[in-house]
N, C-alpha and C positions, 0 to 999 in steps of 0.2 A: 628945631632943636635936635641935638644929638644925644643918644642914650649912652651912658657909661655905667658899668656895674662891677661889683666885686669889692670886698673889704679893702684890699691893698690899693687898687687904683683910686678909689674915692678918698681914702685916708691921705694918700700922697698929694692929691689935688688940693685937699683942704689945708695942707701945710704950706702951699704956695702963698706968696704975698697976695696974689690976685687969683683965687681959685677958678673963677669963671663959671662956677656952678650956679644955676638959677634955682634949683630945688633938689631936695633929696627925698626919696620915697623909701620907707622901711616897711618890711613885712610885719603885719600885726602879730604880736606874740614873740617876735624875734628878740633875743637877749644876748648878753655876753659882754665882756670887757672891751672888745674891739668895737662893737657897735656903740657902746656908751661913749667911747672916745670920739667916734664920728659925730654923734649927736652933740657932744660938748664942743668940738671944734666948729661945727656948723653954727651953733649958737653964738660963739665968739666972732664968727665972720658974718653974722646976721643973714645966714642962709636958711630958708624955711625948710622944715622937716615935716613930712606928711606920712601918716600910717595908713596902709592899705592891705587888703587881702593878698595873699601870696600869688594867687592867679593873676591879679592885676599886674604884679611885677613880672610874672612869666610872660605876659603879653607884651609889656613894654620892652623887655630885654630880648624877646624872641627865643628864649630858652629858659630852662629852670636853673641854670648854673650861675645865678646872680648873688648867692650867699645872703639873700634877704635884704639887699640894699641896692638901690638904683639911683643914679643922678641924671639930671638934665642940664645940658650946657650947649653953647654954640658949637658948630662943627670944629673938629680938630684942625689946628693951624700947622701947616708944614713949614719947615725952615728953608732958608736959602743955602746954597752950597757953601758960601763964604762963612756962614754961621758954624758949619761943621769944621772948616779949616781952623777957625780961631778957638775951637772948643777942646784944645789938647788937654789930656789928663796931666795934672801938675806933677804926677809921680814919674813921668818919663820925659826923655829928651826929644822924642819923635812922635809924629802924628800917626794915627791908624784910622782909616775910613773904610767902612764896609759897604760894598755895593752888592745888592741882591738882584740877580737877573731872572725875573719871571718866577718868583716864589708865589705859588697859587694858594697855599693853605694858610689861613689866618693864624692857626695854631702854631705852625712853623715860624711864621713871621714874628709872632709874639715871643716865642721862646728864643729866637735869634736876637731880638732886641734886648731881651733880658740878659743874655750872656754878654752882649756887646757892652751894656752898662756895667756889668760885673767886672769885665776885664779891661776897663779903661779906654774903650774905643771912643773916638771923637763923636761919631754919629753914623747914621745909616742912610743910604740912598736907595730908593726903590723906583721902578718905572711907573709912569702914569697909566699905561695900558697893559692889559694881559698880565696882571699881577694883583696879589692881595694888597688892599690898602689898610690904613690904620683905623680899623673899626673897633666897636666895643669888645668883640671877641678877641681881637688881636691885643688890645690893651689889657684885657683880663689875663690872657696867656703870658703877657710880659710882666705880670705882677705889678703893674704901674710903671715899669721902666720906660715905657713909651712917653711918659710925661717928664722923664728925667734927662733924656739926651735928644739932640736935634735930629729930626727925620726929614729928609728931602724927597720930594716927588719930582723926578726928572722926566721930561718928554723924550730925551735921547741919551741913553747911557753911554754910547760911544763918544758923543760930544762931551759929556761930563768927564769921562776918562781923559780925553785930550786936554781939557781944561786943568785937571789935577796934575797931569804930567807937566804942563807949563809951570805949575806951582812947585815943581820939584819932587813929585811923588813917583815911586816905583810901583808897578802894578803886578800883583800876584793873583793868578786865577786858579781855582781848585778844579782838578780834573782827576777822576778816579783811575784813569788808565794811562795817561800820557805824561803826568807830572813827575818832577823830581821829588825825592824823599823830603818830606816836610822838615825833618830833623837836620838836614844838611844845608838848609838855606839860612841866610843871615838877614834878620828883620830889623837890624839897627839902622833904619833909614825911614824916611817918611813913606808910609806904606798904604796902598789901596789893596784890600782883599776882595776879590770878586767871587761870589758863590752863585752857582747856577740853579735853575729850577728843578723841581722834584722829578720830572719825567726825562728831560733831555739835557740837563746840565746847562752850561754856559752856551749861549747862541754863538754861531760862527763869527759874526762881525765883532761881537764883544770880545771873543777869545783872541782874535787877531790883535787886539789892542793891548793884550797882556804882555808884559816883559818876561815873566816867568810863569810856568805852570807847575803846580805842586800836587802831590798825592800824600795821603796818610798811610803809612806802612801798617799792614794788618797781618795777623797770623792765620786767620781763617780764610776760607775759600769764597766767602760771600762777595757779591759784586761790588757793593758800595754801602755806605752808611746813610742813615737819614740825614737830610741837609741840616737840620737843627743841631744834631749831635756833632756832625762834621765841623760845622762852623764854630761850635764851642771848643772842640779840640784844637783847631788851628789857632783861634784867638788865644787860647791858654798857652800854646807854645810861644806865640809872639810875646805875650805877657811875661813868661818866664825868662826868655832871652833878654828882654829889656830890663827886667828887674835885676837879673844877675849882672848885666853890664853896668847898671847904675850903682849897684852895691860895690862892684870892683872899683869903679871910679872914686867912690866916696872913701875907700880905704887907702887910696894913693896919697 
């Protein structure tokens, strides 16, 4: 069984038609409206709730950051890349798929998934090897967003990019030093956004697959932004361009 923890991730799972949770464990003495809502939803879905000492939850979660509630379920199920293609946000005319090349920190992965969900991204592709996977800590960092959008685990990112190009996508890679100004690019097209790992950025083979490289303009002299922050900024720019375009079309 897989452990999942945190108020938001478990609450979101319980609101699914098929939550997939086998059991919920709550820290003894824990209270609050959010927890009462979880217990109520669990009862409605006929999922057992067990009360245990907080140390028991610490051991299950592997950390104390569980907010007093832990769930047990089968392992996280990754999507197929076609699931992402068909999951376009209804607010826009174009797709946006996020590819993460070797993001190692599960906190970064979770925060990126959260912003992807907020800005209407179809879904996220991560590598099978040498990268963070969708663990309990990543799900917690995503505030449950990892349960809201499809996430693909690909054995070969370069091949995944080639497949998406065949489907009509243009590929934009983020590069702190070589890219065009983010604000000068047009994202009113089916878009793949590639973000590189924390240490070395996008790997050379994956970078060669990109049609465009982009950079975020900055006033300071610092070398680069945290990858989670940078991904959020770029996705927001894409979101704003597409929102403005759709609003202009609706007024015609």
